[in-house]
N, C-alpha and C positions, 0 to 999 in steps of 0.2 A: 725297369732296371735293364741296363745294357750288360751283355755278357760277351762282348767282342774280345777277340785275341788278335794280336798283331805280331808280325815278324819283320824286323828291320832289314833293309836290303841295300846297304851301302855299295855292295858289289852286285853287278847285274847277273841274272841267272835266267835260264829258259823256264817256261811254264812246265815243261817235261821234267826238268831237274827238280823243281819245287815239288811236283807231284810224286816223284820217286822218293825224295827225302821225306815227304809227309807220310808216304806209305810205310816206310821203315819206322818213323817216329810213332805212328798210330799202332802198329803191331807191337812195338816195345812198350808203349804206355799201357796198352790193354792186356798185355801178357798172352797174346794169341799168336798162332803161327800163320794164319791167313786172314785177310780181310776181303769183303766183297769188292768187286770191281766198282771203282768210283767213276762217275760220269762227269765230264766237264762240259758245260754248255755256255754259249754266249747268245746275244740277241734275246735276252731273257724276257723282254716285254713283247716280242713279236713271235718269231718262229722257233725259239729255243733250239738253236742249231748246236748239235754235238760237235765239240772240238776234238778231232781225232789226233792220235799221237804225232803224225808228221807236222801238223799245225802247232801242236804244243812245243815241239822241238824247235820251231822257227819263231816262236813268240818270246822275245826277250823282255824281261821286266827288271825294274830297279836300276841301281847303279848311280852313284853321285855324278859321274861324268856323262850321263845320258839325260835326255829330256824328251818330252812329247808323249809319254804314256800315262800322264796323270789322269786319274779318275776312270781308267779302263776297268771294266769289271766282268766277272764271270760268276757262274754258280757251279759248285761241286757237291755231289751227293749221290744218294742211292735212288735210282729210277723207281717209280711206282710208290714212293713214300714221301713223307713231309720232311725227311732228313736231308736238308740242303743247307749249304753255307754260301753266302755271297762273299766273293773275294773282290776287294776294291783296292787298287793301287793308289796311294796318296803320296804326293810330293809337296813339301812345304816351301820349296824354293821355286822361283819362276825362271830359273836358268840353270844350265849344267854347272857343276862345280868340280874342279880338279882336286881330288882328295889330298894330293901332296901339298896344296897351298893352305890347308886348314891349320889353324892354331889349336892348341889343346882346348881352349875355351870353346872353339867352334865345332869340335869333333864330338858333340853330344848327340844323344839319341834323337832329339827333336829335329835335327837337320837331315837325318837319313830318310830316303824313301821307305815306305813301309807298306806291306800287304796286310790290309785289315780283313779279318775273317768274321763276318757277322752271321751267326747261325740262327736257324729257326729255333724256337724254344722247345726242343726235344732233347732228351739225354744223348741220343746218338749224334745229332747235329752239333751239340755243344762239345762232345768229345772230339768229333771230326774237326771242329774249329780250332781246338788247341793243337791237334796234330798238324793241321795245315799251316798254322802260324809258325809252329816249330820248324816245319819243312822249309818255309820261306826264310826264316832266320838262319837256319843251317846252310841253305843253298846260297843265301845272299850275304853271309858273313856278318849278320847283325844280332841284335838283342831280341828277346821275346818279352812281350807285355800282355797283360790280360786284365779284364774288368771282373773276372770271377771273384767272388767274395772270399775272404780268409786266405788270400794269396800273399805269401811273404813278399814285401816290397823289394827286397834285395835279390830276389830270385829272377834273374833276367838272362843268364847264360843258358842257351838252349840245351846243352849237354847236362847241365846241373838240373834244369827243369825236368828233363826226362828221368834222370837218376832219382830225383827227389819226389816225383809223383807217380812213377810207374807202379802198377799193381802186380802182384805175384802171378806167375803163369797160370793159365786156366784152360779148361777145355769147354768152357761155356760158349753158347752161341754168341756171335758178334754183338748183337743188340744187348744182351745181358752183360757182356763185358764192358760195353760203353756205360751202361747204368752203374755198374760196380765202380768204374773209374770216377764217374761224376759224383758218386756218393761221398767222395772226399770233400766236396764243396756243397754241403747241404743248404747253405743260405742262398745259393744260386739257383736252386730248384724252382721252376715255375709254380704258380699257385696250385695247379692241379696235379703236381708231381711229375715224374718222368713219364 
């Protein structure tokens, strides 16, 4: 069973802007005041190089009028744990598009570049995946989608997703707050539980 979440990005945004937006979304979704520092890595099959803030600020993703960053990917997570999410930028078109030239029929979600967030099957990584996809959708001006079970099909506006799924404020540790958030989606729970 796949549990990926995605954020549409018709407007380009930096990786730093996506991470900032995701940080805020995750805090709000979980009802916590702080979250642990998330690490961004690239070269995941070789050196697992950490992507520091200056590089995040210069890494531009998405945008209908851009091209060339298809299938770029990173991992975001908590060092020393299995709580990682793979971020993959997908483009369905093989050339840049001028958004002003799109007709109403062509301006659908399928056309937009999207940042897919594929989590490890832990409660923490799955909660991070939702927050990261929401961060991409908010920064990139797009819609949110997820493969989590029992998700209302018409819930795609990132602000509405946050308002509709956030949990009440808590002083629980971060990991416990993630589990509490994911408990809303019991059918997405891996076989061994969170």
